[in-house]
Structure formats: C-alpha cells, structure tokens
C-alpha positions as CSV (number, residue, x, y, z in Angstrom):
1,M,-4.9,4.3,49.1
2,S,-2.5,5.2,46.1
3,P,-3.7,4.1,42.8
4,L,-1.7,1.3,41.1
5,A,-0.3,1.2,37.6
6,L,0.9,-1.7,35.9
7,I,3.8,-1.0,33.5
8,S,5.2,-3.4,30.9
9,V,6.4,-2.0,27.7
10,S,8.7,-3.1,24.8
11,D,8.6,0.3,23.4
12,K,10.1,2.3,26.2
13,Q,9.8,5.8,24.5
14,N,8.8,8.4,27.0
15,I,8.0,5.9,29.7
16,I,10.4,7.5,32.1
17,P,9.0,10.9,32.1
18,F,5.4,9.4,32.1
19,C,6.1,7.3,35.2
20,T,7.9,10.2,37.0
21,E,4.8,12.3,36.7
22,L,2.5,9.3,37.7
23,V,4.4,9.0,40.9
24,E,5.3,12.6,41.7
25,K,1.9,14.4,40.7
26,F,-0.7,11.7,41.0
27,N,0.7,9.4,43.8
28,Y,0.7,6.2,41.6
29,K,2.5,3.1,42.8
30,I,4.2,1.3,39.9
31,L,3.9,-2.5,39.5
32,S,6.3,-3.8,36.9
33,S,8.5,-6.7,35.8
34,G,11.4,-7.8,33.5
35,G,13.2,-5.3,31.4
36,T,10.6,-2.6,32.2
37,A,11.2,-2.8,35.9
38,K,15.0,-2.6,35.3
39,H,14.6,0.4,33.2
40,L,12.4,2.2,35.7
41,I,14.6,1.2,38.7
42,K,17.7,2.6,36.8
43,A,16.0,5.9,36.5
44,K,15.3,5.8,40.3
45,I,11.5,5.3,39.9
46,P,10.3,3.2,42.8
47,V,8.8,-0.2,41.4
48,I,6.9,-3.2,43.0
49,K,8.1,-6.2,41.1
50,V,5.4,-8.5,39.8
51,A,7.0,-11.6,41.5
52,D,6.9,-9.8,44.8
53,F,3.2,-8.7,44.2
54,T,2.0,-12.2,43.4
55,N,4.5,-14.1,45.6
56,S,5.1,-16.2,42.5
57,P,8.5,-16.4,40.7
58,E,8.8,-15.9,36.9
59,I,8.8,-19.5,35.3
60,L,9.6,-21.0,31.9
61,G,12.2,-18.5,31.0
62,G,9.9,-15.5,31.7
63,R,7.0,-17.0,29.5
64,V,4.7,-16.9,32.8
65,K,5.0,-14.0,34.9
66,T,1.9,-11.9,34.7
67,L,-0.6,-14.7,34.1
68,H,-1.6,-14.8,37.6
69,P,-5.0,-14.3,39.5
70,K,-3.7,-11.4,41.7
71,I,-2.8,-9.5,38.4
72,H,-5.8,-10.4,36.5
73,G,-8.1,-10.2,39.4
74,G,-6.8,-6.8,40.3
75,I,-7.5,-5.6,36.6
76,L,-10.9,-7.4,36.0
77,A,-12.6,-6.7,39.4
78,K,-15.7,-4.6,39.2
79,R,-15.5,-1.9,41.9
80,N,-19.3,-1.8,42.5
81,D,-20.2,-5.4,42.2
82,E,-20.9,-6.9,45.7
83,E,-19.9,-10.4,44.6
84,H,-16.6,-9.0,43.2
85,K,-16.1,-7.1,46.4
86,K,-16.3,-10.3,48.4
87,D,-13.8,-12.1,46.1
88,I,-11.4,-9.1,46.4
89,E,-11.4,-9.4,50.1
90,T,-11.4,-13.1,50.2
91,N,-8.3,-13.3,47.7
92,D,-6.6,-10.3,49.3
93,L,-6.6,-8.6,45.8
94,Q,-5.1,-5.2,45.3
95,L,-7.0,-3.2,42.6
96,I,-5.0,-2.2,39.4
97,D,-6.3,1.2,38.2
98,L,-4.1,1.7,35.1
99,V,-2.5,-0.7,32.6
100,V,0.3,0.6,30.4
101,V,1.3,-2.3,28.1
102,N,2.7,-2.5,24.6
103,L,3.7,-5.8,23.1
104,Y,6.8,-7.8,22.1
105,P,8.1,-6.4,18.7
106,F,6.7,-9.2,16.6
107,K,6.4,-7.1,13.4
108,K,9.9,-5.8,13.7
109,T,11.2,-9.4,14.3
110,I,9.6,-10.8,11.1
111,E,10.6,-7.7,9.0
112,K,14.3,-8.6,9.9
113,G,13.6,-12.2,8.3
114,S,14.0,-13.9,11.6
115,K,13.9,-17.7,12.0
116,W,10.7,-19.4,12.8
117,E,11.8,-20.1,16.5
118,D,12.9,-16.5,17.1
119,A,9.5,-15.1,15.7
120,I,7.5,-17.6,17.9
121,E,9.3,-16.4,21.0
122,N,8.3,-12.9,20.1
123,I,4.7,-13.7,20.2
124,D,3.4,-11.8,23.5
125,I,1.1,-13.7,25.6
126,G,0.8,-12.0,28.9
127,G,0.7,-8.6,27.4
128,P,-2.4,-9.0,25.2
129,S,-4.1,-10.8,28.2
130,M,-3.5,-7.7,30.4
131,I,-4.7,-5.3,27.6
132,R,-7.8,-7.3,27.0
133,S,-8.5,-7.6,30.6
134,A,-8.2,-3.8,31.2
135,A,-10.1,-3.0,28.0
136,K,-12.9,-5.3,29.0
137,N,-13.1,-3.7,32.4
138,H,-12.6,-0.2,31.1
139,K,-15.3,1.5,33.3
140,D,-12.9,1.0,36.2
141,V,-9.4,0.6,34.6
142,S,-7.7,2.8,32.1
143,V,-5.5,1.1,29.4
144,L,-2.7,2.6,27.3
145,V,-1.0,0.8,24.5
146,D,1.0,3.6,22.8
147,P,3.4,6.2,24.0
148,S,1.3,8.7,21.9
149,Q,-1.4,8.3,24.6
150,Y,0.6,9.3,27.6
151,Q,0.3,12.9,27.4
152,E,-3.4,13.1,26.8
153,F,-3.9,10.8,29.8
154,L,-1.9,13.0,32.1
155,E,-3.7,16.1,30.9
156,K,-7.1,14.4,31.6
157,S,-6.0,13.3,35.1
158,K,-5.2,16.8,36.0
159,T,-8.5,18.1,34.9
160,G,-10.7,15.2,36.0
161,G,-11.3,14.0,32.4
162,L,-10.9,10.3,32.9
163,N,-14.7,9.9,32.2
164,E,-16.5,7.0,30.7
165,A,-16.3,8.4,27.1
166,Y,-12.5,8.6,27.3
167,K,-12.1,5.2,28.8
168,V,-14.3,3.6,26.0
169,K,-12.0,5.3,23.6
170,L,-9.0,3.8,25.3
171,A,-10.7,0.4,25.3
172,L,-11.4,0.6,21.5
173,E,-7.7,1.6,20.8
174,A,-6.6,-1.4,23.1
175,F,-8.6,-4.0,21.3
176,Q,-7.6,-2.6,17.8
177,H,-3.9,-3.0,19.1
178,T,-4.3,-6.6,20.0
179,A,-6.4,-7.3,16.8
180,D,-3.5,-5.8,14.8
181,Y,-1.0,-7.9,16.6
182,D,-3.0,-11.1,16.2
183,T,-3.4,-10.1,12.5
184,A,0.4,-9.9,11.8
185,I,0.9,-13.3,13.6
186,S,-1.9,-15.0,11.7
187,N,-0.7,-13.8,8.3
188,W,3.0,-14.5,9.0
189,I,2.1,-18.2,10.1
190,S,0.0,-18.6,6.9
191,K,2.8,-17.3,4.7
192,E,5.7,-19.3,6.4
193,S,3.7,-22.4,6.4
194,G,2.2,-22.3,3.0
195,L,-1.1,-22.8,4.5
196,Q,-4.1,-21.0,3.0
197,S,-6.0,-18.9,5.6
198,S,-9.6,-19.7,5.9
199,K,-10.1,-16.2,6.7
200,Y,-8.9,-12.8,5.0
201,I,-7.5,-10.8,7.9
202,E,-5.7,-7.5,7.3
203,S,-5.0,-4.6,9.5
204,Y,-4.1,-1.0,8.3
205,P,-3.9,2.0,10.5
206,L,-5.9,5.2,9.4
207,I,-3.4,7.4,7.6
208,K,-5.7,10.4,7.2
209,T,-9.4,11.3,6.5
210,L,-9.5,12.5,2.9
211,R,-11.6,15.6,1.8
212,Y,-13.9,13.5,-0.1
213,G,-14.0,10.3,-2.2
214,E,-14.6,10.1,-5.9
215,N,-17.3,12.8,-5.6
216,P,-17.7,15.6,-3.1
217,H,-20.7,14.0,-1.5
218,Q,-18.8,10.8,-0.6
219,K,-16.7,10.5,2.6
220,A,-13.3,8.8,2.2
221,F,-10.5,7.6,4.4
222,W,-7.1,6.5,3.8
223,Y,-5.8,3.4,5.5
224,G,-2.2,1.9,4.8
225,L,1.3,1.0,6.1
226,S,3.7,3.6,7.1
227,N,6.8,2.1,5.8
228,I,5.8,1.1,2.2
229,G,3.7,2.4,-0.6
230,W,2.1,5.7,-1.0
231,N,2.4,6.7,2.7
232,S,6.2,6.6,2.5
233,A,6.2,8.7,-0.7
234,E,7.7,12.1,0.0
235,Q,5.4,15.0,-1.1
236,L,7.6,17.9,-2.1
237,H,4.9,20.4,-3.2
238,G,1.4,21.0,-3.7
239,K,-2.1,20.3,-2.4
240,E,-3.1,17.5,-0.2
241,L,-3.7,14.2,-2.1
242,S,-7.2,13.4,-3.0
243,Y,-8.9,10.1,-3.3
244,N,-8.8,10.3,-7.0
245,N,-5.2,11.4,-7.0
246,L,-4.2,8.3,-5.1
247,L,-6.1,5.9,-7.5
248,D,-4.4,7.5,-10.5
249,L,-1.0,7.7,-9.0
250,E,-1.3,4.1,-8.4
251,S,-2.0,3.2,-11.9
252,A,0.5,5.7,-13.4
253,L,3.3,4.3,-11.3
254,S,2.5,0.7,-11.8
255,T,2.5,1.3,-15.7
256,V,5.9,3.1,-15.6
257,L,7.5,0.3,-13.4
258,E,7.3,-1.8,-16.5
259,F,10.4,-0.1,-17.7
260,G,12.5,-0.1,-14.7
261,Y,12.8,2.5,-11.9
262,E,16.0,4.4,-10.8
263,K,16.5,7.4,-8.6
264,K,19.3,8.9,-10.9
265,D,19.9,8.6,-14.7
266,K,21.3,5.0,-14.5
267,L,19.0,3.7,-17.2
268,T,20.3,2.5,-20.5
269,T,19.7,4.2,-23.8
270,N,16.0,4.5,-24.8
271,S,14.8,3.2,-21.5
272,F,13.7,6.5,-19.9
273,A,10.0,6.1,-19.7
274,S,7.1,8.6,-19.0
275,V,3.4,7.8,-18.6
276,I,0.6,10.3,-18.6
277,L,-2.6,9.0,-16.9
278,K,-6.3,10.3,-16.8
279,H,-9.0,8.7,-15.0
280,N,-7.1,5.5,-14.3
281,N,-6.0,4.9,-17.9
282,P,-2.8,5.8,-19.7
283,C,-3.5,8.5,-22.3
284,G,0.1,8.7,-23.5
285,A,3.3,6.6,-22.8
286,S,6.8,6.6,-24.2
287,I,10.4,5.4,-23.7
288,S,13.1,7.4,-25.1
289,N,16.7,8.5,-24.7
290,S,15.7,11.2,-22.0
291,A,13.0,11.8,-19.4
292,S,12.3,15.1,-21.3
293,Q,11.7,13.5,-24.8
294,A,9.7,10.6,-23.3
295,F,7.3,13.1,-21.7
296,L,7.0,15.0,-25.0
297,N,6.4,11.7,-27.0
298,A,3.7,10.7,-24.4
299,L,1.9,13.9,-24.6
300,A,1.8,13.9,-28.3
301,C,-0.5,10.8,-28.2
302,D,-3.4,12.8,-26.6
303,S,-2.6,16.3,-25.4
304,V,-6.3,16.9,-24.8
305,S,-6.8,14.1,-22.3
306,A,-3.4,14.8,-20.6
307,F,-5.0,18.2,-19.3
308,G,-5.5,17.7,-15.6
309,G,-3.6,14.4,-15.7
310,I,-1.0,12.5,-13.6
311,V,2.6,12.1,-15.1
312,A,4.9,9.4,-13.8
313,F,8.6,9.0,-14.8
314,N,11.0,6.0,-14.1
315,S,14.0,8.3,-13.8
316,N,15.3,11.6,-12.4
317,V,13.4,14.6,-13.4
318,D,15.7,17.3,-14.6
319,S,15.3,21.0,-15.4
320,E,14.6,20.4,-19.1
321,T,11.9,18.0,-18.3
322,A,10.4,20.4,-15.7
323,I,10.3,23.2,-18.4
324,N,8.1,21.0,-20.5
325,L,6.0,19.9,-17.6
326,K,5.2,23.4,-16.5
327,D,3.4,24.4,-19.7
328,I,0.5,22.1,-19.0
329,F,-2.1,21.7,-16.1
330,L,-1.3,18.6,-14.2
331,E,-2.6,17.2,-10.9
332,C,0.5,15.3,-9.9
333,V,4.1,14.4,-10.9
334,V,5.7,11.3,-9.4
335,A,9.3,10.3,-10.0
336,P,12.2,8.6,-8.1
337,S,14.1,11.9,-7.8
338,F,14.1,15.6,-8.8
339,D,17.0,17.9,-9.6
340,E,16.8,21.1,-7.4
341,E,16.6,23.3,-10.5
342,A,13.6,21.2,-11.7
343,L,11.8,21.6,-8.4
344,K,12.3,25.4,-8.5
345,I,10.7,25.4,-11.9
346,L,7.8,23.0,-10.9
347,K,7.1,24.8,-7.6
348,I,5.9,27.8,-9.5
349,K,2.7,26.0,-10.0
350,K,1.1,26.4,-6.6
351,N,-1.2,23.4,-6.5
352,L,0.8,20.9,-8.4
353,R,1.5,17.8,-6.2
354,I,5.1,16.6,-6.6
355,L,6.0,13.3,-5.2
356,K,9.4,11.6,-4.7
357,F,8.8,7.8,-4.5
358,S,11.8,5.9,-3.5
359,K,12.5,2.6,-5.2
360,D,13.0,0.9,-1.8
361,K,9.5,1.9,-0.8
362,L,8.0,-0.2,-3.6
363,P,6.0,-3.3,-2.4
364,K,7.4,-6.7,-3.1
365,K,6.3,-8.5,-6.3
366,N,3.6,-11.3,-6.0
367,Q,1.4,-9.3,-3.7
368,T,-2.4,-9.5,-3.6
369,S,-5.0,-7.0,-4.6
370,T,-8.6,-6.6,-3.3
371,K,-11.8,-5.2,-4.5
372,S,-14.8,-4.8,-2.4
373,I,-18.2,-6.3,-3.5
374,M,-21.5,-6.3,-1.7
375,G,-21.1,-8.6,1.5
376,G,-17.4,-9.3,0.8
377,L,-14.0,-9.0,-1.0
378,L,-12.4,-10.4,-4.0
379,L,-8.7,-11.2,-3.7
380,Q,-6.3,-12.0,-6.2
381,E,-2.6,-12.1,-7.0
382,T,-1.2,-8.8,-8.5
383,N,-0.6,-8.9,-12.2
384,D,3.0,-7.8,-11.8
385,G,4.9,-10.9,-12.8
386,E,7.9,-10.6,-15.3
387,E,6.7,-10.9,-19.0
388,K,8.5,-14.0,-20.5
389,T,8.8,-13.3,-24.2
390,D,10.2,-16.7,-24.8
391,S,6.6,-18.1,-24.5
392,W,5.6,-15.7,-27.5
393,I,4.9,-17.4,-30.8
394,S,4.7,-15.9,-34.3
395,V,1.6,-17.4,-35.8
396,T,1.8,-15.8,-39.4
397,Q,3.8,-16.1,-42.5
398,K,5.4,-12.8,-42.0
399,N,7.5,-12.1,-38.9
400,P,8.0,-8.6,-37.4
401,N,11.2,-6.8,-38.0
402,N,13.5,-5.7,-35.2
403,Q,11.9,-2.2,-34.6
404,M,8.4,-3.8,-34.7
405,K,9.5,-6.3,-32.1
406,L,10.5,-3.3,-29.9
407,D,7.3,-1.6,-30.4
408,L,5.3,-4.8,-29.8
409,N,7.0,-5.4,-26.6
410,F,6.4,-1.7,-25.5
411,A,2.7,-1.7,-26.6
412,W,2.0,-5.0,-24.8
413,K,3.4,-3.5,-21.5
414,I,1.1,-0.4,-21.8
415,C,-1.8,-2.3,-23.0
416,K,-1.6,-4.5,-19.7
417,H,-2.5,-1.3,-17.8
418,V,-5.5,-0.1,-19.9
419,K,-8.9,-0.9,-18.9
420,S,-10.5,-3.7,-20.8
421,N,-11.4,-4.0,-23.6
422,A,-8.0,-2.4,-24.6
423,I,-6.4,-1.6,-27.7
424,V,-2.9,0.3,-27.9
425,I,-1.3,1.5,-31.0
426,A,2.4,2.1,-30.9
427,K,5.2,3.3,-33.0
428,D,8.8,4.1,-32.4
429,Q,8.4,3.3,-28.7
430,K,5.5,5.6,-28.1
431,T,1.7,5.2,-28.0
432,I,0.0,7.1,-30.8
433,G,-3.6,5.8,-30.1
434,I,-5.3,4.2,-27.1
435,G,-8.8,2.7,-26.8
436,A,-9.8,1.8,-23.2
437,G,-12.7,0.4,-21.4
438,Q,-15.1,-0.4,-24.3
439,M,-17.8,-3.1,-24.3
440,N,-16.5,-4.7,-27.4
441,R,-12.8,-5.1,-28.9
442,V,-13.7,-3.6,-32.2
443,G,-15.1,-0.5,-30.5
444,A,-11.7,-0.1,-28.6
445,A,-9.8,-0.6,-31.9
446,K,-11.8,2.1,-33.6
447,I,-11.1,4.7,-31.0
448,A,-7.3,3.9,-30.9
449,L,-7.0,3.7,-34.6
450,S,-9.0,6.9,-35.3
451,A,-6.9,8.7,-32.7
452,A,-3.6,7.6,-34.3
453,K,-5.0,8.5,-37.8
454,E,-2.2,8.6,-40.5
455,F,0.6,7.8,-38.1
456,C,-0.8,4.2,-38.1
457,S,1.4,3.4,-41.2
458,D,3.8,0.6,-40.2
459,A,2.6,1.0,-36.6
460,V,1.8,-2.0,-34.2
461,L,-1.4,-2.8,-32.4
462,A,-1.7,-4.7,-29.0
463,S,-4.9,-6.2,-27.7
464,D,-5.2,-7.2,-24.1
465,G,-7.5,-10.2,-25.1
466,F,-7.9,-12.4,-28.0
467,F,-9.9,-11.6,-31.3
468,P,-13.1,-13.5,-31.4
469,F,-13.5,-12.6,-35.0
470,A,-11.2,-11.3,-37.9
471,D,-12.8,-7.9,-38.0
472,T,-10.3,-6.2,-35.7
473,V,-7.5,-7.2,-38.0
474,E,-9.5,-6.1,-41.1
475,I,-10.0,-2.6,-39.5
476,A,-6.2,-2.5,-38.5
477,N,-5.1,-3.2,-42.0
478,D,-7.3,-0.2,-43.2
479,Y,-5.2,2.1,-41.1
480,G,-1.8,0.6,-42.2
481,I,-1.0,-1.5,-39.1
482,K,1.8,-4.0,-39.8
483,A,2.1,-6.0,-36.8
484,I,-0.2,-7.1,-34.0
485,I,0.3,-8.7,-30.6
486,Q,-2.6,-10.5,-28.7
487,P,-3.1,-13.4,-26.3
488,G,-4.7,-15.8,-28.7
489,G,-6.7,-18.7,-27.6
490,S,-10.0,-18.0,-29.5
491,L,-11.8,-20.9,-31.2
492,R,-11.7,-18.7,-34.2
493,D,-8.0,-17.7,-34.0
494,Q,-7.3,-19.2,-37.5
495,E,-9.8,-16.6,-39.0
496,S,-7.6,-13.7,-37.6
497,I,-4.3,-15.5,-38.7
498,D,-5.7,-16.0,-42.2
499,M,-6.8,-12.3,-42.4
500,C,-3.2,-11.3,-41.3
501,N,-1.7,-13.5,-43.9
502,S,-3.8,-12.2,-46.7
503,K,-2.9,-8.5,-45.7
504,G,0.9,-9.0,-45.2
505,I,0.6,-8.4,-41.3
506,S,2.6,-10.2,-38.8
507,M,1.0,-11.3,-35.5
508,I,2.3,-12.5,-32.3
509,F,0.4,-14.8,-29.7
510,T,1.7,-14.1,-26.1
511,Q,-0.4,-17.0,-24.7
512,K,-1.2,-14.7,-21.7
513,R,-4.1,-12.3,-21.1
514,H,-4.0,-9.2,-19.4
515,F,-7.6,-8.0,-18.7
516,L,-8.0,-5.0,-16.3
517,H,-11.4,-4.4,-14.9
C-alpha cells in the first residue's frame, strides 16, 4: 500500500517540488485541504481532499476540518500494538505516515498591528493538534514543520535513513514549533489585555553556537530574534562576534542612543556622539560637531582602557573618523552607516568587526530585561525612558551656568550606563574621568577625579546614586568641581547641600536614580 502524507501548510515555500518528489519517487498519496489542496491541484499534483477522506464536510467556516478521528486515528495509531490494530480495522482507519504542517501566520498577523478579532482568527487549532499527534507517535510517523526540513527528509528517504534517531529529532523540532507558537499567542494576549502573566514565557531560536563564553572553558549559545536587535545588524567586516563582544556592543549602543541615532549626518550641531566601551563600562564619551572629533574627545578620556575596546557612533562614519580609528587596536565599531572610503580604511585591519546597525532594527522602548539567578529569572522594565529634566531641582544657593547645564545633562546620561557605584566627571560635553563599579561612592569619586586630574577645574560631576554623606562633595571641591548632579533622597541630603553652599558649588537633584548592577 502506498504511504500517505498529510500536507497542510501556510508557508508554501518549496511545497510543490517536495510533493512532486514524494509522489513520483516514493509513491506517496497526498491528503490535503483548503488552500494547500488548491495550490497542489493547480500544480497538477493528485490530492485526496480531507473532507472526502473523512466523509465529513468542513464546518464553522473552516474552523473544523482535520479535527476528526479518521485523521488523528491515522496519525496516532501504533503500528505494532495489538489493541490499536483492532481499532484500526474496526474503524476502517488509513494510516498516515507523514505529516507536513506549518501553522497560520499568527506572528506576521500581530506584527502588522491587526485587530483583536483578526489575530484570534489566525490562531491555528487543527495544525498544532496534528503536529503534536505526529510528534507523539514519532516512532511510526514523520513530522515536518518547516520547509528547510524537506530536502533532508527526501535524502534520508532515499538512503533508508528514516530511523528512530532522526524521527526523535523531528519530534523535538515539532514540539518546539508548537511551543513557540503558543508562546507568541500567550504573550500577545497578555500584552493586549493588560493582564500580568503568571508565567514568564519566551521563545528565541538558536542563532549560532559561539566559540566560547566569557572564558574559553565556558560553552556559549546565542539565541534571539531574526528581525530585530543584534542578529539584524549587518557585519561588514572582521571576525565572528564573541560572547563578550555582544555584551559590550549592547552596552556601547545603549549608551550612544542617549544622543539620537541617524544613518546619515542629519544630527544638529554638537550632537554627534561617540562612546568607547571596555568590559561593559564606558571609558570615554563625547558629543561634538563631528563624529571624528567626538571620537577623539572620547579617546582622550582614557586612551589606555580604550585599547581593545568597542566604539559606538550615533551617526555616519566618514573617512576622517576612520583614519582616527585605524590608529588604535579595537574589537568592534558600530554605527548606523559607513562611507565607502571609511570602510576601505577600516578593512585594512583584518580582525576588526565592523557593524552597521540600522535605526529601524532597534527594539521599541519600554521593553523588559532579564537576568538569570539560581533557580529562576529576574525581570524588570528596561531603563530607557526619556529623561524629563523638568523634574530636576536646583537645591543650592548657586545655580549652574548654561555650559554647566549642558555638561550636567551629558554627564547624567553617561552615568546611567556606568556600573554602580558610578561617578562621571565631564567638561565641554566630554568625559574626563569615570569611576565604575566600586563598593562605595567615595571610592568611585576618587578614581574618576584622579583620572581627570587638573582638567577637573570648572568641570561637573554626576553620581548615579545619592550621597549618604558630604565627603564626596568635599573631595570634588578639592579637585575644582563646580557643579554636581545626583538623584537626592538621602536622609542626610542637607549635609551635602550645606557643603556645596560653603564651597560655592551648584547641585542638581534629578529625583531619579540610575543604578546599574
């Protein structure tokens, strides 16, 4: 008896040549319905319609057509089970040997912003049921859920390779397919209804196996979406991205995004930004009147730490910028675009990873971020909301002048992306000292101030958290700092305010903290 294949696909890529080969080379009979059946018949492939097979017409506008004992009995029947054999004979079941199903395009539907009713109608019911039935009975039934599987199935059919190990692999991919589908539905309903999900469910396909993790002895894997984020970035040159590269690129880009992001030079005067990042912390940042000058300013902050770092730009990289970049060893450069001449210059550096990241591939704001802990995950909203300066208050007798206000705003944006405890010293829209990841705020201040040295005169200081004591203000004064920005909120805020007043320092409270652990 000829083997029977059930074919029902929304994604019809390569289905005609696949079915043609099933029929002509392997003598399969094709069972199908709806749009798939019409598509195959049009290509002159013989098809048994599901309604004829079950002797039951489609009902409820097509909602019910494959949910029938003759379909699921033919899939789920164990070939070597005596009780099943009796049921097969009693119920006149025809065994189905191959199930080729992919599902209604629910994800594509919601990505277009469809109405609730349209999205609901694109929730497949019969498809997942057939896939799960076939995957459960994988010893006897093969199940294909993606056009990329067709060729391998045909090759293995030719060589007798439809063994148990292969069918287990297909079953795994099938259950992952339906799990991914249900995850998309669950998360969409939670979002659309405003209901908080009682379970955290996400599904990301494997992008690639990385060479290793943070260290060579650690295995690492990159999972993610194909249409947004780093997997959508275009790598123009250089070695394969590593685990640490990706972590640093994420931090570098999130920092430079504070200053806008344009493919070409559409930014206003003094809004070309460059950030140099090392080990997940900015070691230099600047905004200036060109990408080239912004980079040179950022480099001047800490040229030692910049060695082997990541550089991010918020604007096009031109040849002048590329000339400055080529003189230092860097791991990666990321920007919205690159001039051809700039690429020629940068590509001389064999291993330099050059990434073009388009603005339209940025995730939407107000997403969530996760961190793994033993036995679970921590989830929070991303800290990417727009900074509202109208909530800032001046708490000292002296107010910052206009230049200092610009520098305070700049320093505050950078400080947000420095590991806590964080202190940033800035002057003329560039960092001149950064203290990151210290166990106490005074320690972070000492590192930042000593790095800036004599350049601290008339500079500003930003702190990601409040001052529990006045000691940081006192040290800042010793170096010549003239303005400070911090969240405020300490029980002893007045001590810091009094110290500022006694030293002629202006201080702004943002009333918003930016810890980064």
